[in-house]
Structure formats: C-alpha cells, structure tokens
C-alpha positions in Angstrom: -30.9 -54.5 -45.8 -29.0 -52.2 -48.3 -31.0 -50.2 -50.8 -29.9 -49.4 -54.4 -27.2 -46.8 -54.5 -29.4 -44.6 -56.6 -31.6 -42.4 -54.4 -34.4 -42.0 -57.0 -37.8 -43.2 -55.7 -38.4 -45.2 -58.9 -35.4 -47.4 -58.4 -36.0 -47.9 -54.6 -39.6 -48.9 -55.3 -38.6 -51.3 -58.1 -36.0 -52.9 -55.9 -38.4 -53.4 -53.0 -41.0 -54.8 -55.4 -38.7 -57.4 -57.0 -37.2 -58.3 -53.6 -40.7 -58.9 -52.2 -41.8 -61.0 -55.1 -38.7 -63.2 -54.7 -39.5 -63.5 -51.0 -43.1 -64.6 -51.5 -42.2 -67.1 -54.2 -43.7 -65.2 -57.1 -40.2 -65.2 -58.6 -39.0 -68.7 -57.8 -35.4 -69.9 -57.7 -33.9 -70.2 -61.2 -36.7 -68.1 -62.8 -35.7 -65.5 -65.3 -36.6 -61.9 -64.5 -38.1 -59.8 -67.2 -35.5 -58.2 -69.6 -34.4 -54.7 -68.8 -36.2 -53.4 -71.9 -39.5 -55.1 -71.0 -39.5 -54.1 -67.4 -38.5 -50.5 -68.2 -41.5 -50.3 -70.6 -43.9 -51.9 -68.0 -42.8 -49.6 -65.1 -42.3 -46.4 -67.1 -38.6 -46.0 -66.1 -35.4 -46.0 -68.1 -33.5 -49.2 -68.9 -30.6 -47.7 -66.9 -32.7 -47.7 -63.8 -33.7 -51.3 -64.2 -30.0 -52.3 -64.8 -29.0 -50.4 -61.7 -31.7 -52.3 -59.6 -30.6 -55.7 -61.1 -27.0 -54.9 -60.2 -28.0 -54.1 -56.6 -30.0 -57.3 -56.4 -27.0 -59.3 -57.6 -24.7 -57.5 -55.2 -27.1 -58.5 -52.4 -27.0 -62.2 -53.5 -30.7 -62.3 -54.6 -30.1 -62.8 -58.4 -27.5 -64.3 -60.6 -26.3 -62.4 -63.7 -24.1 -63.6 -66.6 -23.1 -61.7 -69.6 -25.5 -62.3 -72.5 -27.9 -64.3 -70.4 -31.1 -63.6 -68.5 -31.0 -62.4 -64.9 -32.2 -65.3 -62.8 -33.3 -65.6 -59.1 -30.5 -67.1 -57.0 -30.9 -70.3 -55.1 -31.8 -69.7 -51.5 -32.7 -66.0 -52.1 -36.3 -66.4 -50.8 -35.1 -68.0 -47.6 -32.6 -65.2 -46.9 -35.3 -62.6 -47.6 -37.8 -64.2 -45.3 -35.2 -64.6 -42.6 -34.4 -60.9 -42.8 -38.1 -60.2 -42.7 -38.5 -62.2 -39.5 -35.6 -60.3 -37.9 -37.2 -57.0 -38.8 -40.5 -58.2 -37.4 -38.9 -59.2 -34.1 -37.3 -55.7 -33.7 -40.3 -53.7 -34.9 -43.8 -54.4 -33.4 -46.4 -54.6 -36.3 -50.1 -54.5 -36.1 -51.5 -57.7 -37.6 -55.2 -56.7 -37.3 -56.9 -53.4 -38.2 -58.2 -51.3 -35.4 -61.7 -52.6 -34.7 -62.9 -49.1 -34.0 -62.3 -48.2 -37.6 -64.3 -51.2 -38.9 -68.0 -51.6 -39.6 -70.0 -54.0 -37.4 -70.1 -56.4 -40.3 -66.3 -56.4 -40.6 -65.9 -56.9 -36.8 -68.2 -59.9 -36.9 -66.2 -61.2 -39.9 -62.9 -60.7 -38.1 -64.0 -62.9 -35.3 -64.9 -65.8 -37.5 -62.4 -68.7 -38.1 -62.4 -68.4 -41.9 -59.3 -70.1 -43.3 -58.5 -71.2 -46.8 -57.7 -74.8 -47.3 -54.0 -75.7 -47.1 -52.4 -77.6 -50.0 -51.6 -81.2 -49.4 -48.0 -82.3 -49.0 -46.9 -84.9 -51.4 -48.2 -88.4 -50.6 -51.1 -87.2 -48.4 -54.4 -88.9 -49.0 -57.0 -86.2 -48.5 -60.7 -87.2 -47.9 -61.7 -83.5 -48.3 -65.2 -82.6 -49.4 -65.5 -80.0 -52.1 -62.6 -80.4 -54.6 -63.0 -82.5 -57.7 -60.3 -84.4 -59.5 -58.9 -82.4 -62.4 -58.7 -85.5 -64.6 -62.5 -85.7 -64.5 -63.1 -82.3 -66.1 -64.5 -82.5 -69.6 -61.6 -80.5 -71.0 -62.0 -81.1 -74.8 -65.8 -80.4 -74.9 -65.3 -77.3 -72.7 -62.5 -75.9 -74.8 -64.5 -76.5 -78.0 -67.5 -74.7 -76.5 -65.4 -71.9 -75.1 -63.7 -71.3 -78.5 -67.1 -71.2 -80.2 -68.4 -68.8 -77.5 -65.4 -66.5 -77.8 -65.4 -66.6 -81.5 -68.9 -65.2 -81.5 -67.9 -62.1 -79.7 -70.2 -59.1 -80.4 -68.9 -55.9 -81.9 -70.0 -53.9 -78.9 -68.0 -54.8 -75.7 -70.2 -53.7 -72.9 -71.4 -54.8 -69.5 -73.9 -57.6 -69.8 -77.2 -58.2 -67.9 -76.7 -58.9 -64.2 -79.3 -61.7 -64.6 -76.9 -63.7 -66.7 -76.4 -64.6 -70.4 -79.8 -65.2 -72.0 -78.4 -68.3 -73.7 -77.5 -69.9 -70.3 -80.8 -68.9 -68.6 -82.8 -70.4 -71.5 -80.7 -73.6 -71.3 -81.1 -73.7 -67.5 -84.8 -73.3 -67.8 -85.0 -76.5 -69.9 -82.4 -78.3 -67.8 -84.2 -77.7 -64.5 -87.5 -78.7 -66.0 -86.1 -82.0 -67.2 -83.9 -82.9 -64.3 -85.6 -81.2 -61.3 -89.2 -80.9 -62.4 -89.1 -77.1 -62.0 -91.3 -74.8 -63.9 -90.0 -71.3 -64.0 -89.5 -68.4 -66.4 -86.1 -67.2 -67.6 -86.7 -63.9 -65.7 -86.7 -65.9 -62.4 -83.2 -67.3 -63.1 -80.2 -65.3 -61.8 -76.7 -66.5 -62.7 -74.3 -66.1 -59.8 -70.7 -66.8 -59.0 -71.4 -70.0 -57.2 -73.8 -70.8 -54.4 -71.8 -68.8 -51.8 -72.5 -65.7 -53.8 -76.2 -66.6 -53.8 -76.2 -67.0 -50.0 -74.5 -63.6 -49.6 -77.2 -62.0 -51.8 -79.9 -63.6 -49.7 -78.4 -62.4 -46.4 -77.7 -58.9 -47.8 -81.3 -58.4 -49.1 -83.5 -60.4 -46.8 -81.9 -59.9 -43.3 -81.4 -57.2 -40.8 -79.2 -57.5 -37.7 -80.9 -59.6 -35.1 -83.3 -61.3 -37.4 -83.9 -65.0 -36.6 -82.7 -67.5 -39.2 -83.5 -71.3 -38.9 -80.5 -73.5 -39.9 -79.9 -77.2 -39.7 -77.8 -78.6 -36.8 -75.3 -79.9 -37.9 -75.2 -78.0 -41.2 -73.1 -76.2 -43.8 -70.8 -73.9 -41.8 -70.1 -71.3 -44.5 -73.8 -70.7 -44.9 -74.2 -70.2 -41.1 -71.2 -67.8 -41.2 -72.7 -65.7 -44.0 -75.9 -65.1 -41.9 -73.9 -64.5 -38.7 -71.7 -61.9 -40.5 -74.9 -59.9 -41.3 -75.9 -60.1 -37.7 -78.6 -62.8 -37.8 -79.6 -64.8 -34.8 -79.3 -68.5 -35.7 -82.1 -70.9 -34.5 -80.8 -74.5 -34.8 -83.1 -77.3 -35.7 -81.8 -80.8 -35.1 -81.2 -83.3 -37.9 -81.9 -87.0 -38.0 -81.6 -89.7 -40.7 -84.4 -88.0 -42.6 -83.0 -84.5 -42.5 -84.4 -81.5 -40.8 -86.8 -82.3 -37.9 -89.6 -80.0 -38.9 -91.5 -80.8 -35.7 -89.1 -78.5 -33.8 -89.8 -75.4 -36.0 -92.9 -74.2 -34.1 -91.0 -74.2 -30.7 -87.9 -72.6 -32.2 -89.9 -69.6 -33.5 -92.4 -69.3 -30.6 -90.9 -66.1 -29.4 -90.3 -64.4 -32.7 -91.1 -65.4 -36.3 -88.1 -66.4 -38.4 -87.2 -64.2 -41.4 -85.3 -66.9 -43.3 -84.7 -70.7 -43.2 -81.7 -72.4 -44.9 -82.1 -76.1 -45.7 -80.5 -78.8 -47.8 -83.5 -81.1 -48.4 -82.1 -83.1 -51.3 -79.0 -84.3 -49.4 -78.6 -82.9 -45.9 -75.1 -81.6 -45.3 -73.3 -83.3 -43.6 -75.4 -86.3 -42.5 -77.0 -87.1 -45.9 -80.7 -87.3 -45.0 -83.3 -87.0 -47.7 -86.2 -84.9 -46.5 -89.4 -87.0 -47.0 -92.5 -85.6 -48.6 -94.4 -85.1 -45.3 -91.6 -83.0 -43.9 -91.3 -81.0 -47.1 -95.0 -80.0 -46.8 -94.6 -79.3 -43.1 -91.7 -77.0 -43.7 -93.6 -75.1 -46.4 -96.7 -74.8 -44.3 -94.7 -73.4 -41.4 -92.9 -71.0 -43.7 -96.2 -69.8 -45.2 -97.6 -69.2 -41.7 -94.4 -67.3 -40.7 -94.1 -65.3 -43.9 -90.6 -66.7 -44.0 -88.3 -67.1 -47.0 -86.8 -70.6 -47.5 -83.4 -71.1 -49.2 -83.3 -74.6 -50.8 -79.7 -75.4 -51.4 -79.6 -78.1 -54.1 -75.8 -78.4 -54.0 -75.2 -82.0 -55.2 -78.5 -83.6 -56.2 -77.0 -84.8 -59.5 -75.5 -87.7 -57.5 -78.3 -90.0 -56.4 -77.5 -93.7 -56.0 -80.1 -95.2 -53.7 -83.1 -92.8 -53.6 -85.7 -91.8 -56.0 -86.0 -88.0 -56.5 -88.8 -86.2 -54.6 -90.3 -82.9 -55.9 -88.1 -80.0 -54.9 -89.4 -77.5 -52.4 -89.7 -74.9 -55.1 -92.0 -77.1 -57.2 -94.2 -77.6 -54.1 -94.3 -74.0 -53.1 -97.7 -72.3 -53.7 -96.8 -69.0 -51.8 -93.6 -68.0 -53.7 -91.4 -68.2 -50.6 -88.7 -70.6 -51.8 -85.4 -69.5 -53.3 -83.8 -72.4 -55.1 -80.0 -72.3 -55.3 -77.9 -74.6 -57.5 -74.3 -74.8 -58.6 -72.0 -76.4 -61.2 -69.2 -76.7 -58.7 -69.9 -80.4 -58.0 -70.3 -81.5 -61.6 -67.8 -79.4 -63.5 -65.4 -77.4 -61.2 -65.6 -75.0 -58.3 -63.0 -72.9 -60.1 -65.6 -71.9 -62.8 -67.6 -70.0 -60.2 -70.9 -70.7 -61.9 -74.2 -71.1 -60.0 -77.8 -70.0 -60.3 -80.8 -69.0 -58.3 -84.5 -69.5 -59.2 -86.2 -66.6 -57.4 -89.8 -65.8 -56.6 -91.0 -63.4 -59.3 -91.3 -60.6 -56.7 -87.6 -60.9 -55.8 -86.0 -61.3 -59.3 -85.6 -57.7 -60.2 -84.3 -56.7 -56.7 -81.6 -59.4 -56.7 -80.5 -58.4 -60.2 -80.1 -54.8 -59.0 -78.0 -56.0 -56.0 -75.8 -58.1 -58.3 -75.4 -55.1 -60.6 -74.0 -53.2 -57.6 -71.7 -56.0 -56.3 -70.1 -57.4 -59.5 -72.0 -56.1 -62.5 -72.3 -59.5 -64.1 -70.8 -63.0 -64.2 -68.1 -63.6 -66.9 -70.0 -64.1 -70.2 -67.7 -66.5 -72.0 -68.0 -69.4 -69.6 -71.8 -68.8 -69.4 -72.2 -69.1 -73.1 -69.9 -72.1 -73.3 -71.9 -73.9 -70.6 -75.1 -73.0 -72.4 -73.7 -74.8 -75.5 -72.8 -77.9 -73.5 -76.3 -78.1 -72.0 -78.0 -77.5 -75.4 -76.0 -80.1 -77.3 -76.2 -82.8 -74.6 -72.5 -82.8 -73.7 -73.2 -81.7 -70.1 -75.8 -84.4 -69.6 -73.4 -87.0 -70.9 -70.7 -85.7 -68.6 -73.0 -85.8 -65.6 -74.0 -89.5 -66.4 -70.3 -90.4 -66.7 -69.4 -88.6 -63.4 -72.3 -90.2 -61.6 -70.9 -93.7 -62.5 -67.4 -92.7 -61.5 -68.4 -91.1 -58.2 -70.6 -94.1 -57.4 -67.6 -96.4 -58.0 -65.5 -94.2 -55.6 -68.2 -94.3 -53.0 -68.5 -98.1 -53.3 -64.8 -98.4 -52.9 -64.9 -96.3 -49.8 -67.8 -98.2 -48.3 -66.1 -101.5 -49.0 -62.8 -100.4 -47.6 -64.5 -99.1 -44.4 -66.2 -102.5 -44.1 -63.0 -104.4 -44.7 -60.7 -102.5 -42.4 -63.1 -101.1 -39.7 -66.2 -103.3 -39.9 -68.4 -102.8 -36.8 -66.1 -100.1 -35.5 -67.9 -97.5 -37.7 -71.4 -96.5 -38.5 -72.0 -94.8 -41.8 -74.6 -92.1 -42.8 -75.4 -90.5 -46.1 -74.6 -93.3 -48.6 -77.7 -92.8 -50.7 -76.4 -89.8 -52.6 -73.8 -87.1 -52.8 -70.0 -86.9 -52.7 -69.2 -87.6 -49.1 -70.0 -89.9 -46.2 -70.4 -89.2 -42.5 -68.5 -91.9 -40.6 -69.1 -92.4 -36.9 -66.9 -94.3 -34.4 -69.2 -95.7 -31.7 -66.3 -96.7 -29.5 -64.7 -93.3 -29.5 -66.0 -90.2 -27.6 -66.6 -87.0 -29.5 -63.9 -85.4 -27.3 -61.4 -87.8 -29.0 -62.1 -86.6 -32.6 -59.1 -84.3 -32.7 -56.9 -87.1 -31.5 -58.2 -89.4 -34.3 -57.7 -86.7 -36.9 -54.2 -86.0 -35.7 -53.3 -89.7 -35.6 -54.5 -90.0 -39.2 -52.5 -87.0 -40.2 -49.4 -88.6 -38.8 -50.0 -91.5 -41.2 -50.5 -89.3 -44.2 -54.3 -89.1 -44.2 -56.5 -86.1 -43.9 -60.0 -86.7 -42.4 -62.3 -83.9 -41.2 -64.0 -83.8 -37.8 -67.7 -83.5 -37.8 -67.9 -81.5 -34.5 -67.2 -78.0 -36.1 -70.4 -78.5 -38.2 -72.6 -78.6 -35.0 -73.8 -75.6 -33.3 -73.7 -75.5 -29.5 -74.7 -77.6 -27.7 -73.2 -80.4 -29.6 -75.7 -83.0 -30.6 -73.5 -86.0 -30.7 -71.6 -88.1 -28.2 -69.5 -90.2 -30.7 -66.5 -89.1 -32.7 -67.2 -88.7 -36.3 -65.5 -87.5 -39.5 -66.7 -86.3 -42.9 -65.0 -88.2 -45.8 -65.2 -86.9 -49.3 -64.1 -89.2 -52.1 -64.4 -87.1 -55.4 -60.8 -86.2 -55.4 -59.3 -89.7 -55.0 -58.7 -92.8 -57.2 -59.7 -96.3 -56.0 -56.2 -97.4 -54.7 -55.9 -94.1 -52.8 -59.2 -94.7 -51.1 -58.1 -98.2 -50.0 -54.8 -97.0 -48.6 -56.4 -94.1 -46.9 -59.0 -96.2 -45.0 -56.3 -98.7 -44.1 -54.2 -95.9 -42.5 -57.3 -94.5 -40.8 -57.9 -97.9 -39.2 -54.3 -97.9 -38.0 -54.9 -94.4 -36.5 -58.0 -95.7 -34.7 -56.1 -98.7 -33.4 -53.3 -96.4 -32.0 -55.9 -94.6 -29.8 -57.0 -97.9 -28.2 
C-alpha cells in the first residue's frame, strides 16, 4: 500500500485515517469528503497538505476528483481496502485479545463471557426479537415538543447536575409510581440511571464481593446473571414454574451460606411469564429478611398487563428495607433513550448516588426534564394506554397465528402480560432447538432459542423459543409464524 509522497507525519496520519474510514464504511461510496479548507481547519494542517493527501487517495483509486467538484469516495474503494487488510493480516500475525496477565480479574471474567451485540436484520427478515420497539410507535411530536421546552429553559450556569437525577423527573416519578404501582417513597430514594442494566451494575458493584452467593431465577435474564458473574458472584439457581420463582427452594439453596443478593422478576418472570402470587411474595420477603439479603425487583415491563390484575410490588410489601425496585422506560418509549430508575432503601440512596457520581456523573438532563413534562401533563400516560392496546393487538395476532398454523404442536407460556411469549414444541427435543432456529432462518425468520436462558443443568426437555412481537406489524407476524411452521415441518 503506497503512502503519500510527502514524508511529513501529518500527511501520513491523515491519509491513513481517511483510508481507514473508507474501509470501515464511515465514508460510503459516493459520499463527498470534507473540503480541503474545512479539513485543514479541523486537523490543524495546511490546505496544501490536505490537497496532497486527496491526490494520493485518488492515485490509489480510493476517491474520485473532478475540477470544481467535491472529492468523493470511489465505488468499490471499501472492498479493495478490506481485501488489502485481509492480505496484510494473513502475512502478519496479530493479537486479537489482550494479554490476560495484564487484565484485572473482572476483565478476565468479562472476556470469557459470550457478550455479542445484536446483528442487524437483512432486508425481508421477520425478526421475533425481544427488546427492540417499532420506531413508528415512538411519540415523536410530544417528545420533540417537550424536549424543545426543556432545552429552551436552559439555566445560565452550565454545570454537572445531581447524580440522583433531575428534581423534576424524580418528583414526577414519585407521583407516577404511587399512581401506577402503589409505591410510597420519597424523591430522595429515587435514583435516575441509564437504563436497568446500569442499575444492575451499580447493585453488583456496591453490594457484592467475589464469591458472594446470589439467587437468580432459572431460566432467567441472562445479562443480569452475567453482571453478577462478572463481579465474581456465585449464582444459586432457583427453578421457575408457571407462577414464577419457586420460593420453596430458597432455604435449601442457601443452607450452606446465606445469599447476599437475590434478583427476581415477580411482575412478569423473564422469560416464562409467570406472575408471582401473593403467598410467594411474602415467602420471598420473609426469607430475605431472615438472610439479611438484598432483593432486586426488576419491574421491566409491567405496563403491559392483559390478563392479570396487579399485585402489590415487593417494595410496597417490604417492612425491612431490603428491596431495591428497578424500572425502565425502554419498553414504553425507547431503549435508545437510556432512561431508567431505582427506588432504593433510604440507607442505600446516598451511597448509590456517590457511586453514580464516580461512574458517569449524571444522566443527560435534557431528556430527563422532557420526560418529566410528559409525565406531568398526562402525555406519557396516554402514550402508555395507546401502546398497551397496540401491543395487545400484536400479541393476539401472534397467538392466533400460532393456533392457526401450529395448533397442538406448540404450548404457550406468558400470555397474560409483557412483550414476548415463550413457545414450546412438545414433539421436538431440546437438542433440536438449534436446528429449528436454523431452519427458520433459512426461511427468513429469526426466532430465539430458550436454552441459553437456562443455567446448567438445563431444566427442560422440549425445544422452545422466545418470540417478541413489539417490533412487527400484524401481516409480518402472520407470515413469520407461517414460515416457522414450515421450518418445523421440515424437521419432521
């Protein structure tokens, strides 16, 4: 790969940077590069240096230049750069992982975990993923109006805000949680966080030492389990049935050593959908009080109830200040907002605020104040009611399509609430899950195996998948289930 004819470090660095951005797609084919004047000012070099680099890129075939026109990325340039990179990689061995001896124990545990970001869907794929919402469902106009008002009220003094969160949002949340969850708390107990995953990380960071036992649901939310494991916790797995966590197992699980923490999803067990009945809620709290154990109550999607009446939250039943209530707006507004909250026992609130101060200072204030306005003026409640109707319609479409195309070949769990279903295939062994998922993918459908959500030993013999529906419209749901039925038929 030739370098620019100039030997000055500034030109070589600029050449390599632009070439790399073309190779990774940041500068796509046909895109205009910055003008020589703009790029020279940005990089602190002369326009002559930029012109020299552009000439070399054109000579190498990576950009097209025409007199009087912008310099643009040449067609096929990214493919040629990547091909050259593969050739260099083949001739020069490269270390793809850092030396574990130079990493902390936390980093080494993290390195061993299969954490992978979701891959984008190719065109035409029907994705029954759980988590994402449909962009068309976002309340764009009310949000923009509230955000403009919030940003228009910017204070004269631009400084770091309270790590607890914007006072307006904490006040709005206090009223909202009292009305919708029956929670009685002070604003000082509310901590605004960057989504529920941030809340779980703070809990693990502040409440666990390596080797501490943590009770989790089996099957359960994998990323919660991985947070605790990353901090060195020992996971104690309690089985789940149609009513959620089997609290009768807790005493035996912790007979050798008391648990430091328990993580539960009592409002809608993930992934099986059980709704923890009142007797088990009291049993869980009695056990936690006796153990001096903290309980994380993850209230991740309780806005979507279709067939169950709400029970009091664990926090509202707690008389010993051991419950940490975690909520999020990722399932009603958007995961991209990164807005969630914790309701903490009074003894923990100041400590968690201090930890948040060290990790990220505070959550972005504009979105917090905009959300507070939406809650206060009733826009958020109206949006949630509208979304509950839409998600229920999608769920009904999925249930009806499963009945129509698969009938008795499937068994369904978790239809009373939430944004996903657990779908079991009694005639298919658990060992055939991967084949089913692969056969569905070959027909343009993404379904997600349930086995990875179980800890060892696996607690199921049948194949099963988790099917989210919040991203899809009704015709897509119908076509997706039809293709899934075809995939199942191909295995038989």
